[in-house]
Structures are given as structure tokens and as C-alpha cells.
C-alpha positions in Angstrom: -20.7 50.7 -22.5 -22.4 47.3 -22.9 -20.1 44.5 -24.1 -23.2 42.7 -25.6 -25.1 45.7 -27.0 -26.3 44.0 -30.1 -27.3 40.3 -29.8 -28.9 39.0 -33.0 -31.8 36.7 -32.1 -33.0 36.2 -35.7 -31.7 32.6 -35.9 -33.2 31.8 -32.5 -36.5 33.2 -33.7 -36.4 31.1 -36.8 -35.8 28.0 -34.7 -38.9 28.9 -32.6 -41.0 29.4 -35.8 -39.8 26.0 -37.1 -40.7 24.3 -33.8 -44.2 25.9 -34.0 -44.6 24.7 -37.5 -43.4 21.2 -36.7 -45.9 21.0 -33.8 -48.8 22.1 -36.0 -47.9 19.4 -38.5 -47.5 16.8 -35.8 -51.0 17.6 -34.4 -52.7 17.2 -37.8 -54.9 14.2 -37.5 -54.8 13.0 -41.1 -51.1 12.2 -40.9 -49.9 8.7 -41.5 -47.7 7.1 -38.8 -44.5 7.8 -40.7 -45.2 11.5 -41.0 -46.1 11.7 -37.4 -42.7 10.2 -36.5 -41.0 12.7 -38.8 -42.8 15.7 -37.2 -42.2 14.3 -33.7 -38.5 14.1 -34.5 -38.6 17.6 -35.8 -40.3 18.8 -32.7 -37.8 17.1 -30.5 -34.8 18.5 -32.4 -36.1 22.0 -32.5 -37.1 21.9 -28.8 -33.5 20.9 -28.0 -32.1 23.7 -30.3 -34.3 26.4 -28.8 -33.5 25.2 -25.3 -29.7 25.3 -25.9 -29.7 28.5 -28.0 -31.9 30.2 -25.4 -29.4 29.3 -22.7 -26.5 30.6 -24.8 -28.2 33.9 -25.6 -29.1 34.4 -21.9 -25.5 33.8 -20.9 -24.3 36.2 -23.5 -26.7 38.9 -22.2 -25.7 38.2 -18.6 -22.1 38.9 -19.6 -22.7 42.6 -19.0 -23.6 41.8 -15.3 -20.3 40.0 -14.5 -16.8 41.1 -14.2 -16.1 39.4 -17.5 -18.2 37.7 -20.1 -16.2 34.5 -19.4 -17.8 34.3 -16.0 -21.3 34.3 -17.6 -20.1 31.7 -20.2 -19.2 29.3 -17.3 -22.7 29.4 -15.8 -24.6 26.2 -15.8 -28.0 26.3 -17.6 -29.8 26.3 -14.2 -27.6 29.1 -12.8 -27.9 31.2 -16.0 -31.7 31.2 -15.7 -31.6 31.9 -12.0 -29.4 34.9 -12.7 -31.8 35.9 -15.5 -34.6 36.0 -13.0 -32.5 37.8 -10.4 -31.6 40.5 -12.9 -35.1 41.0 -14.2 -34.7 39.4 -17.6 -37.6 37.0 -16.8 -40.0 36.3 -13.9 -39.2 33.7 -11.3 -42.1 31.7 -12.7 -40.6 31.8 -16.2 -37.3 30.7 -14.8 -38.9 27.7 -13.1 -40.6 26.8 -16.4 -37.3 26.9 -18.3 -35.9 24.5 -15.7 -38.9 22.2 -16.2 -38.3 22.3 -19.9 -34.7 21.3 -19.4 -35.7 18.5 -17.0 -38.3 17.3 -19.6 -35.6 17.2 -22.3 -33.1 15.4 -20.1 -35.8 12.8 -19.0 -36.6 12.0 -22.6 -33.1 12.3 -24.1 -32.3 8.6 -24.0 -35.6 7.0 -25.0 -35.4 7.9 -28.7 -38.4 10.2 -28.7 -41.0 7.9 -27.2 -41.3 9.8 -23.9 -40.8 13.1 -25.6 -44.1 12.7 -27.4 -45.8 12.0 -24.1 -44.3 14.8 -22.0 -42.4 17.5 -23.8 -44.9 18.0 -26.6 -47.5 19.1 -24.0 -45.0 21.8 -22.9 -44.2 23.2 -26.3 -46.9 25.8 -26.6 -45.8 27.5 -23.3 -42.2 26.9 -24.3 -42.7 28.7 -27.5 -44.2 31.7 -25.7 -41.4 31.7 -23.1 -38.8 31.4 -25.8 -40.2 34.5 -27.6 -40.2 36.4 -24.3 -36.6 35.4 -23.8 -35.7 36.7 -27.2 -37.4 40.0 -26.5 -35.7 40.3 -23.1 -32.3 39.6 -24.6 -32.9 42.2 -27.2 -34.5 44.8 -24.9 -31.7 44.5 -22.3 -29.3 45.6 -24.9 -31.3 48.8 -25.5 -31.0 49.9 -21.9 
């Protein structure tokens, strides 16, 4: 029997939806500069949340593939995604994109959002798609 049969991804999916809405608002051309900063900050925060929650959900799903769920909990972000690809929860290409998302986040984490607007915002549409696919894979793996 699966130790992680039912993983609730509804909160994760809400965060993805909030990220998508923040990106749409950020891209509106009629925004004043203050609102652009607000929506940039919202994108940055939601990007970070989706990235971290995605890694946590994946580790939780991987718990069934290890001797104990604690082993999966100790995986680094990078290792968790490599295991996710190895065990068919995502493609190797999706795994590499997730690692790029993490690198983009880490590269912009200390510049107070300035570089985030230049780099990570370009990645968000693909990130949203990959996050939804991860949510599906986490849920589908529990059905099998």
C-alpha cells in the first residue's frame, strides 16, 4: 500500500493560479511604476512558493520509492528532481527546466527583485506549465 496515496495539491494549484494572475497584471502596459513593482514582487514571491512547494510535493511522492519517507525528505532539491525523472514523474527535459528555475531563483535572490524582473519573469510561462504538470504527476502517481 502506498504511504502517500492522497497528496492534496489544491494549495499548490492555488499558488500557481496566483502566480499566473500576478504575471498577467505585471504585463499590463497601463500600470504605473508602483503597481509594476507590486506585481513584480508578487511574481517573485509566488515563483518562490511554487518552486519550494513543488519540491516538497515531489519529495513526498518519492517517499513511496524509498525504504522510508525520511530518505526522500532528505533529498536536495536537485536530487529530488533527478529522482522524479528517473522514476517517470517527469521527463528529463522537465527536470532540467526545474533545475534552471531553481538557478534563476538563486541568482536573483539577493538583488531585491531587480534581476528577477529581467530573468525569471521570462521563465514563468513555462514554469507555470511545468508546475501544473508536476501537480498532475504527483496526483496521478498516487492512483497507480
